[in-house]
TIKOLKE-827728 format. One record per atom (N, C-alpha, C): z, y, x. Coordinates in steps of 0.02 Angstrom, whole numbers, plus 50000, padded with zeros to 5 digits. Atoms other than C-alpha are relative to their C-alpha. Layout:
<nodes>
ZYX...
</nodes>
This chain:
<nodes>
500004994050043500005000050000500005006250044500054994049960499455016750074500535005049980499494994950012500575031750085499835004349940500204995950058499525040449951500104996649934499935003750062499765026649824500715000949972499334999350030501185028849701500404993650008499565005949994502665017449720499954995749937500055004650057502465002149611500684998749970499375001450035503774998149481500244993150021499755006649977504884984049547499984995049943500035005350051504704967549456500704998749973499375001350033506044962549334500304993550026499655005949974507324950249405500574998249953499475002250047508374940249283500674999550035499365000949966509704935949411500325006750018499734993549982509864953749471500235003849937499804996650061509904960549293500664997349973499385003050025511244948249241500595001850044499464998449954512254951549397500215007349994499834992950007512154970349378500375001249935499654999350064512644969049196500714997350005499345003149992514094957749246500485004750036499574995449963514784969849375500165006149958499894994150041514544984749262500474998549942499585001850057515344975749117500724999050018499315001149978516874970249213500345006750015499704993649982517174987649282500115004449939499944995850059516834996649120500504997049951499525003250044517834983849024500725001650020499334998249977519344987349133500185007249984499884993050016519155006049111500135000849925499934999650074518945003948923500684997349979499355002950018520494992748913500575004650022499484995449977521495005349014500065005949951499984994750050521015018748887500374997549937499655003050058521585007048746500764999750014499295000549982523215004348839500345006849995499714993350000523495023048857500085002849929499974997250068523125027048675500404995649953499605004550040524065011748606499744999649928500285000650067522895009048460500354994549961499665005150041523754999748317499594993749994500335006450011523354981448303499684997050061500315002749939522724979348481500544999150053499475001549952523854970948608499785002150070500284997649937523274981948750500474999250058499525000749945524864979448849499934993250034500055006749971524394961448881499404999750046500574999749954523344962549036499654993350005500335006550000523024943949028499474999849946500504999950054522154946848862499405004250021500564996049976521114960448942499574995950047500385004449955520634948149078499604994949960500365004850043520184935648942499395003249969500564996650031519094948348854499435001150050500514998649949518204953049014499654993650020500315006449982517924934849059499524997649946500445002150056517234930748887499375004249999500574995550001516134946048892499524998750059500425000949941515524943249070499614993650000500345006549998515144924749065499544999249939500425000550059514484925948887499355003850008500604996049989513274939648935499524996550048500425003649951512644930149086499674994049967500285006050033512434914348982499445001849952500524998150048511454923148846499385002650035500584997649962510344931948972499614994150028500345005849971509984915449055499614996049948500345003850054509564906548891499395003849977500584996150023508444920648832499455000250052500494999849947507594920949001499574993750003500385006250000507004902948974499504999749944500465000150058506074907148814499385004150018500604996449978504264911648858499835006049957500174994450045504004922648705500445006050016499544994649985505534932748749499845003150068500144997549933505034934148931499435005249998500554995250005503454943148876500215006549966499734994050032504524955448780500695001550028499354999449966505894957748908500375006349980499674993750016506224975548853500434999449937499615000750061506934968848689500624995650008499455004849991508174956648764500675003549998499354996649998509564968948802500215002749931499804997750067509534977548631500184994349952499855005650045509464960848540500664996850017499375002949978510874953848644500595004549981499474995350018511924969448617500144999849925499915000050073511624969448429500344993649977499705006450020512034950948412500734999550020499315000449976513614952448515500465004349958499564995450036514314967548426500064997949927499965002350069513884960748253500484994149994499545005749999514764944448294500725002350007499324997649990516274953848358500285003449938499764996550059516394964948205500154995249943499915004850055516194950448083500654996150011499405003949988517544940048166500635004349997499414995750005518714954848180500175001449928499874998750070518504958747996500314993849966499715006250027518864940547953500724999450020499315000549976520404940848061500455005249967499604994850031521004957347989500184998449928499875002050069520864950047814500474994149995499545005750001521964935447864499664993349994500375006450005520594922247857499724998250068500235002349934520124911848008499514994349989500515005250009518554901448020499884995950063500105003449937518734895348198500644996250018499425004349986519894882048271500505002950050499534997349952520734893348398500655002049967499344999250030522574896248373500385006050026499644994349973522984912548460499625006349982500304993750017522664930448408499525002550053500394997049947521954934648577499284997450000500685002550003520454923248553499605003449945500344996650054520034931348388499875007350018500104993149978520294948748459499445000450051500515000049948519114943748600499315001249971500654998950031517674943748478499885007549988500084992850011517994961748432499915003750066500034996549937518344967848607499374998050039500605002349966516974956948680499375002949970500594997150032515774964048552499855006950027500114993149975516024982048605499865000050075500145000449928516104977548790499304997350012500675002949993514554966948769499465005249987500484994650014513644981748693499935004650061500024995749941514134992448841499654996650058500295003849944513664978948966499244999649995500715001350006511954974948897499595006550001500374993750000511414992848862500015003250069499954996949935512064999149028499574996150051500405003949954511284984749123499265000949988500714999050016509634986949031499755006750027500214993449977509565005449070499935000250076500014999849927509965002749253499414995950028500505004649972508764988149278499295001549977500674998850026507314993649168499845007449993500154993050014507485011849124499945004250062500014995849940507855019049295499424998250046500585002249961506535008549381500005002450071500074997949931505925016549541500265007050013499724993449988506835032949519500504999550058499525000349945507965037749664500674996849981499375003050022509515033349564499944992449990500125007150010508755016649516499964996250065500065003249935508335012649696500694999350033499325000349972510105016849753500414994649966499615005150036510875006149615499764993050018500285006549985509694991749653500234997650068499785002149933510134991749837500754998850002499275000749998511994994049806500234993649966499805006050037512034979149689499554994150016500445005649981510904967549784500334993349995499625006350006512264954549782500475000349940499574998650057512924959349612500244993549967499785006250032512964941649544500594997050039499465002749960514074936049688500645004149988499424995650012515214951149664500294998849931499775001150069515294948449476500374993449992499675006650005515704929949492500675000250036499364999649965517044933949620500525003649960499534996550043517824946549503500274995549944499795004350055517854934149360500444994350024499585005349973518544920249468500695002750017499354997049984519904931949529500425001249937499654999050063520354936749351500254993449971499805006650026520364918549298500574997150039499455002749959521464913749444500665003549985499384996450016522704927449402500284997749934499765002550065522784921049223500354993350008499705006649990523114903249279500665000650037499384999049963524414909049404500545002849955499514997050045525254919649272500304994949952499755005250045525424904249163500544995750033499585004949966526384894749296500625002950034499464997449959527554906849383500645001449961499424997650038528714911249240500374994449966499715005850033529514894449206500514996550046499704995950053530974895549184500265006650030499694993849977531854912549194500744998650008499305001749987533494908649275500445006249997499544994550009535004919349239500604998950045499415000449958536384922949362500605002649961499414998250039538044922949270500615000050045499394999849960539704928049346500444994049984499575005850012540874913449367500414998450062499855003950060541874902949367500405004049949499674996550055542584908049198500654996549981499385002850027544274905649122499965000249924500055000450072544054899648945500354993649977499655005850027545154888148843499674997349937500355002550059543874885048707499894992550008500045007349995543804866448666499294997350005500695002549997541894865248658499525005850007500554995150000540244874248680499725000649929500334999050065539244881048533499265001650012500724998549999537354880548510499785000749927500244998550067536654888648353499245001150004500725000049998534804885648323499735001549930500294998150065533864894348182499254999750005500745000150005532064890848133499815004849944500194995050050531294905648044499534997049948500475001650053530434903047876499944992549987500015007350007530914884747855500324997849935499745002750063531094877447681500224992850011499705006649987532144861747672499544994349980500405005750025530914851047574499384998650041500545001749955529674851247718500254996350062499735004149946530794840747829500104992849976499905007050017530894821847832500714998749977499295001050018532794823147820500145001949927499924998050070532554830647646499484996949955500445003950043531324817947579499275001950002500704997949996529684825747635499564994050015500445005749992528184814047631499694999550070500255000149931527674818747809500604999350048499435001049953528734814147962500165006350040499864993749966529064832448004500735000050024499344999549969530554834648121500354993350009499675006549992530864815948138500294999150070499735000649933531214818448324500745001850003499304998050002532904825748274500464994249980499585005250030533504809548196500424996250051499625003949950534084801448357500645003450023499434996349976535374815048387500614999549954499425001350042536504810148242500285006149965499774994250037536584826248142500294998049932499785000350069537554827847980499555004649959500464996150041536334833647846500355002549938499734997050060536944845747714499425000749950500565000550046535864842347563499875006349961500074994050041536174858747471500295006150036499794993849966536264873847584499575005749974500354994250029535804890847512500025005950048500014993949961535244906247607500265005849958499704994450035536024922847563499485005249978500534995450020534344931847541499334996650013500665003149994532474929047551499595002650059500374998249939532024936947718500495000750059499645001149938532624937747898500595004750011499494995249980533624953647919500684998549969499345001250030535004950347791500274993050013499745006849992535094931447814500274998850070499745000849932535284931948003500665003750008499374996449997536634945047983500564996049967499495004350032537544933147864500214994350045499835005449953537444919147991500475002550054499634997349943538144930248128500685002849981499384996650020539504939048027500414996249949499645003550053539974926747889500085004149937499964995550057539694940647761499374999749958500584999350043538554942347612499665006750012500364993849986537214955947620500345006349974499664994050026538194967947508500565002350045499454998149955539594967547636499755002250069500224998049932538664968047803499495005749998500414994150009537394980647736499325000050034500645000249965535894975147841499484996549956500455003450047534684971847700499375004049983500624996250011533324985347705499595000150064500465000249944531824987647819500255004050060499754995949945532695001047921500754999250011499285001249992534454993547913500164997650070499745002249935535434991248072500694996949989499355003250007536924979448088500545004750025499464995449983538514989548090500364997950064499615001449940539444990948254500704997649983499345002350022541014987348153499994992549984500045007150014540374969948115500154996150064499845004249942541134957048233499614993549992500405006050005539814943848260500374994150031499685006049975540284925948299499934999650076500085000149927539594928148476500475004950033499504995549972540714943048504500684996750003499365003550000542194932248456500044995250058499985004949946541744918448578499975003350069500024996449936541334931048715500705002550018499324997649987543084938148696500464994450022499615005849979543734920448726499754997150066500215002149934542844919148893499364996050004500625003949998541244910148842499425004350025500634996849983539574914448920499575000149937500384999450062538504920948777499275001750014500724998849994536614920648759499695000549932500324998850065535544927248616499255001050012500724999849989533664924148608499654999049933500375000550063532514927348461499295002350010500704998049998530644928748436499835004749943500124995750058530814938848275500365006650009499704993549988531114957348296500535001749947499524998750053532064957548130500694997450017499365002949981533434947048209500195001850071499904998349930533434955848377500495005750009499544994549985534514968648463499695006849987500294993850024533274981848409500395002649940499604998350059534324981448250500734998150009499305000949986535984977848335500274992949994499775006850014536054958948311500314996550060499735003349940536494954448491500555004350031499494995649973537884967248509500564995950032499465003449966539194961948633499824993650035500235006249968538144947548700499835001350073500084999049928538084945148887499274999650023500705001049980536314938448908499584999749937500394999750061535004942848779499295002250014500694997550002533174945448747500025005849950499844994450044533484962848678499445001649951500574998150042531744966148611499434995050012500525005049989530514951748587499305003050007500654996949989529064964148587499935002550071500024997849931529524969248765500424995350043499585004749964530174953548849500045001550074499914999149928530894955049023499604994750037500425004549962529784947149155500155000650075499984999349927529824943049341499485005250021500444994749975529024957449437499795004549943500174996550062529114967149273499685006750011500294993449990528634983949349499324999950033500645000549965527044977449429499454997849953500565002450039525314973749366500034992449992499955007350005525584955349407500554998149950499485001450049527194955949307499755000849929500284999250067526214962249158499534994349984500405006050012525004947949181500444994149978499535005250020526494936249171500245001249929499754998350067527124945449017499504998149946500515001750050525484941848931500104993149972499915006850023525974923648917500674998949966499385000650038527624927248834499855000849926500135000350072526944923248663500614996649969499365002850021528694921048594499974996649933500085003850063528014914548429499944992650015500015006949977527824898448529500704998450026499325001649981529544890448540500074997750072499975002249930529134882648708500015006050048499994994149958528824899948780500685003449995499334997250008530454906548707500514995950039499545004349963531304891748789500035001650074499954998049930530894898948960500635004150011499404996049996532274911448927500624995949984499435004050022533404899048838500234995350055499835004849947533324885948975500255003650062499754996249943533544899249107500735001949991499294998550014535174904549023500434993850008499605006149997535784886649006500104997650071499935002149930535434882849189500575003750034499474996249969536644896649234500674999449965499395000150040537934893149098500314993149993499775006850014538134874149097500674998450033499375001549966539594874549218500615002949965499454996650034540644885149099499934998849925500064999950073540994886648914499465005249982500534995450018539504894648829499874999749924500214999550070538884900248658499295002650000500714998350000537004900448634499755000749929500344999250064536054907448485499255001050013500734999549993534164904848471499695000149930500374999850063533004909548329499254999250015500715001549989531284901348337499595002749942500404996750051529864909748243499354996349985500655003550006528484896648248499744999449928500285001050067528344892948060499845006449962500164993650033528214911448015499255001050000500724998750000526464915847958499825005650048500555004750012525144916348025500144993150029499895006949979525154897348040499474998150050500505001349948524284894448206500304995650055499755004549948525004879348297499424997550043500535003249962524034870848436499654994649959500415004450042522644860148367500284992949998499725006750000523544844148418500514999049945499525000550055524914847848292499654999849933500385000150063523644851348155499694993249989500335006550007522734835148190500484994549979499505005050020524354825548162500024999349925499915000150073524404830247978499375001049960500624999050037522634835147930499414999850047500535000549950521354828548054499315001149970500714999250018519514833348046499905004149937500084995750059519774846547913499375004350009500634996549991518044854247882499965006949968500074994150041518444869147772500275006450031499754993549980519044886947780500754999650016499304999949980520694890347867500325006449974499624994350025521924901647777500694999650032499375000649963523334904247900500445006249992499604994150015523924921247840499885001949927500184999150071523874919847651500335006049968499744994650041524134933747527499884998349926500025001750070524364933747339499305000649971500644998650030522634940647302499444995550027500515004549974521714927247403499834994749948500215005750039520704914447309500004993950046499915005849956521264898247389499964993749959500055006450036520764880847334500614995650016499445004649988522024866647323499924996750069500115003349935521214858547475500165004850057499844995149949521354874647576500765001050006499274999549998523184876147527500314994050035499745006049968523484858247580499945000550076500084999249928522784862347751500475005350027499524994849978523844878247762500694997050008499345003149995525394867747730500024995250060500015004249940524834855547865500095004150063499914995549943524724870047986500725002450004499294998150002526444875947931500444994350026499625005849975527114858347961499934999250075500105000349928526344858648133500415005150037499574994949970527244874848171500734997850001499325002550001528874866848117500114995050056499935005149948528584852248233500015003050070499984996849934528224863948378500685002950014499334997349990529884872748352500504994350009499565005849991530734855748336499934997350071500105002249931529964850548502500385004550049499624995449957530734866148580500754998649994499295001550010532424861848504500184993550035499875006349966532314844048568500045001150075499984998449928531964851148741500695002750019499334997349987533604860848731500534994549996499505005350009534594845948666499964994950057500075004849945533894834448800500265002850065499714997049940534374846748935500764999449998499275000850007536164846748869500204992750011499865007249993536094827748862499974997950073500095001949930535464826149040500585002550043499454997249961536894837049104500684997749974499385002950024538184827349005500445004649959499594995350039538754841848894499834999949926500195000150070537914837648729500584997849956499435002450040539424827948666500605004650003499474995049995540504842748714499785006549968500314994150028539474854748608499934999449924500144999450072539464859848425499295002749992500694997950009537624860748376499875001249926500164998250069537104869548216499265001849997500714998750009535284869248160499885001849927500114997750068534754879248008499385004449998500554995350008533484891947943500275006549971499794993750030533564909947889499815000349926500245000150070532554907547728499424995149996500555004750009531144897147656499325003449999500704997750002529294899547621499694997449935500315002050063528224898947464499264998650011500705001750001526554890547442499764999649927500214999350070526114896647268500444996049952499555003750045527614887247195500115003949936499914995750059527884901947078499515005950004500534995050000526264911347107499955004550060500004995749941526644919147276499904995950064500035002949933526374915847460500565003150042499534997949948527544917847609500705000949972499304999350019529264925247571500185007349985499724993450012530364940247527499805003149934500224997250064529704942147350500434997449942499635002950055530744930547241500644996650026499405003749981532374920747239500004993049971500045007050020531744903647187500214995550059499725004749950532294888047281499564999250062500425000449940530784887747397500195005450050499754994649957531554903847465500704998550025499285000349987533394899147460500254993350025499765006549979533544880447489499764998850072500165000549929533614879047678500364993950030499665005749967534054864747796500635002250037499414999049958535744863547878500194993250030499835006049963536044850248011500525001950052499454998549953537664849948111500184993850039499785005449956538104839048259500675002050031499354997949974539974840048295500114997550071499845002549932540694838248471500404993549996499625006249991541374821548528499874994849946500075005250051541544811148369499415001549953500554998950047539994808848259500265001449930499814998550068540054815548082499674995349951500335004150051539524807747918499265001849998500724998849999537664806547886499785005449952500224995150049537534817247729500605002949961499504996650041538554829847630499645003149940500364997950060538074833647449500275006449970499724993950029539194848647412499575006150018500394994049987538354865547398500365004550050499724995749947538614876847549499535005950010500374993849990538004893647610499995001950074500024997549931537524902647770500665003350020499374996749983539174912047760500534995050022499525005049979540054895547795499964998350074500095001949930539394894247972500515003650046499514996149960540534907848044500694996650000499345003549998542174899547987499964992950027500065006849971541494882448037500055000350076499964999349927541254888248217500715001650021499304998349983542984896048219500454993949995499595006050010543734879848153499934995250059500105004649943542944869248291500255002850066499744996949939543524881748421500755001249997499284999350009545304881148356500215007449999499854992950007545254899748317500165001549927499824998550070546014907648160499415002549960500544997950045544864910348011500275005849957499764994350039545074927747934499984998549925499965001550070545614926647753499475003749958500474996150039544384939947695499294997350001500675002949998542874929447741499854996349936500175003550062541954922947587499844992650011500195006949986541454906747674500604995550014499485005049986542424890947713499734995450055500205004549947542404878747857499694993749971500335006250022541224863947837500254993950038499765005549959542204853347959500274994249958499775005650041543084843147822499424995749974500575003850024541404838247749499684995850054500305003649944540734833247919500434993950018499545005549983542274822447947500124995249942499985005050053542064813747780500475001449943499564998250055543284822847667499675005549958500284994950044543004835347527500105007050030499974993249973542604853147581500475004449959499574996050044543464860847429500174995849939499785003850059544394854647277499535000849941500484998950054543104862147160499395003650029500604996949974541314867647184500035007649989499964992850006541334886147220499305002949988500654997050012539934898047168499685002450065500384997749942538584903047291499535005649978500384994150018537724919847290499425001050049500564997849958536044925747356499785006849972500184993350023535574944147349499485003150046500564997349962533904951047404499865007049975500054993150023534064969747386499295002750004500664997149989532334973447453499514998149945500445002150054531454963347318500335000649932499634998950062532754967847186500094993649960499855006450033533184949747149500664997450028499415003549976534784939847159500114993849958499875006350037535414922747106500734998150009499305002150001537074914747067500024992749978499975007250014537394895947074500724997949990499345002650015538864887246995499944994049954499965006050043539194869846922499314997249985500665003050010537394864246946499495004449968500474995350031536624879246859499865005850048500204994349959535694893446942499735005549954500254994250036535474910546864499615004450049500434995849959534044920746936499895006649963500034993450031534034939446902499515004350039500484995549968532644951946938499945006449959500144993750034532134969746895500635003149970499404996750023533904976346880500344996649941499695003750055534434962746758499564999249940500455000650057532954964446642499724992949994500265006950000532334947146692500574995450020499495005049986533554932646684499724993149986500245006850008533104914546711500564995250018499475004949989534224899246705499704993250012500265006649984533894882446785500574995250016499535005349982534834866146801499684996150057500375002049941534354861746978499974992550010500015007349990534834843246979499434996849960500525002850042533614839746837499335003750008500604995849996532364853646875499985003650067499984996849934532294856747064499425004850012500584995549991530584865247049500055006349957499884994150042531284877946924499405001549956500564999250046529934875346795500215000549927499765000050069531014874446638500555005349993499544994450006531844891146603500444999249938499555001250055533374887346497500245006549967499784993650029533724905846468499625001749937500384998850061532394905546332500264996249941499735004250054533414893146231500675002849977499414996850030534744899446111500654996850021499385003449985536024886246156500285001750069499774998249934536124892946334500145007650007499924992749997536294911446289500695002050027499324998249979538184911846313500104998450074499945001849930538054902846481499645005150044500374994949962536754915446541500435006250008499584994149998537914929846497500614998950045499415001549960539414921346578499835000050074500205000249929538504917846742499795007050024500214993349981537754935246743500605004450014499394996049991539464943246724500364997950064499665002449940540224932246860499625002250063500394998049942538794935946979500065007450016499924992849990538914954746952500685001650030499334998849974540794954346982500054998050073499985002349931540544944547142499635005050046500384995249961539234956747205500395006650008499614993849997540324971847162500604999350047499435001249956541794964047254499795000450073500234999849931540794961547412499755006950019500254993249986539984978847399500595004650014499414995849988541734986447392500274999150071499785001349932542044978747565499455001750051500594998849958540404985347637500195003850064499924996549936540354990547819499575006250001500414994149991539715007447870499384998150040500625001749966537895005447917499595006350012500434994449984536585016947990499284997849996500715001550003534715017947970499714999950070500325000649936533645012548116499325003449997500664996749997532185023848161499494995050025500525004849982530605013348168499455003650038500534996949962529485018948309499354996349988500665002850014527625014848313499954992750021500055006849976527834998948414500394995249955499615004250045529214991948303499634999349933500375000350063528184996348149499414995350006500575004449991526664987448220500214992750003499765006949996527684971948260500204997549931499825001950068528384971748083499374998949958500625000950038526634973848014499654993650021500325006249976525984959648124500334993949969499645005550031527334948548048499925000049924500124999750072526784953747873500535003649961499444997050036528344963747832499825006749969500124993350026527624981047806499565000149938500445000050059526374975647674500224995149947499825005050049527304961747585500725000249979499294999950017529144966147578500165006449960
</nodes>
């Protein structure tokens, strides 16, 4: 070519185009994610750098793969200028569609983590940037000075891009392995005269009739059977959502007394939790929860020595570093095994002394997204739509609901596996028989039993009938107890086993006599449940349950032994009118008595991050 001839346009190179797009995409994706992190857009977990790495990897490798496939099609090769726009449009449309599906609570893919679904949205926009930017650089700039400089600078772009992605992938894998477990250094040795340790394990959103121990048709939670728990057949929660029920477990008080029953309620500092009592007796105390409603954000771990104060901001090794944030990305505390990293770390440091551990697992809380292996156990090869975050207005078939319940059961089993891991650690160190173990739930869950999904809307038994399994120290207890009990009974039960005095003003009673085979009380006492947020309450006595809603305008009466599904409302029958009035009057008097003993409470300001976490759990739109 002579000096007078114009410079020819360089030929199009698929490898160079893909490589340049890859490098540009990785770099721009990181910048874009950093902007998301700075602006903290609602609904996007921008703080999880591992997720950002996942998005960039999906975007980078996906773009290269699509470019390579399209490059093999002869028709497309003759229209190379259309490849980048087509690829960009397809990627972004796919991302938007999947994001909209995810935002609506419907999932059509088998993945089980939010980050994979978010990757479609993020990958869509990043893919658009990558393909358009790469196309402009490789085709539009051509032989211009800027194009020549870019072409020379990225001559080995594919190698650089692959190295970047391999590095990101390696950091993700490393982040998965370094944080196991988180060991806690506790001061010791301690001087405590407590006769045993205490382990209290709560599974969020667990209805009793989905466990094998309560007659369920699936073998859910059967791994617990070898530990010899005493099963309480009729345990009632004090409300229908987490904040008030967990407070009742910790304080032994009904919601009207402890006052933590609204969305912005904070547990009063005047409340003496059961962990504060044991801490004052020299026990090492640990409090770990995956649900922000039961966390120290609202004062629930007050006075506890070792705690996961805020599950939305879990402490991590190297927490102030970028690598520490990569590690934090894998603290998906909705997975009980991940929460156990903190639990086992506490136990490793506390086993030599007396300790009191409280753990609240959140696995069964919607959305129901257990690992696929758990789903396959109960509903293998399911071909239909997945509804893992149901709402009342969804049109769901019976078959889709059956699969949703299978996913819920899988979540229960995952939390049970985490609990078994804790119990086996105690067993291996020879302290299990020296430990009082209490396993229960905060409330239940509804699967259209009375026309609703999830929880916190009604006070039917699917909300209130919760499991209670207790393993006493040293001597085994009886296998089953049929008397009705409540969450407020757990506080005095712990005090009884620790040989500590039980305050007379507590509404609960120790369950130790029932565990040891004698009668808990001479007569069946009434049990109350009060859900202020949904304006419902119930009162159970002598086998009857009165359910009240809308300020007393709605009253329903059920005889639970004959009608456990609450389908036959006896309040509509004239012969039960006097009983309805009698139970209503007794329930009101009981509530007024407890309200008169109410602790001073304060409202908790909900910042944007707390609000987003509550919304992610479904609380801001359904409670």
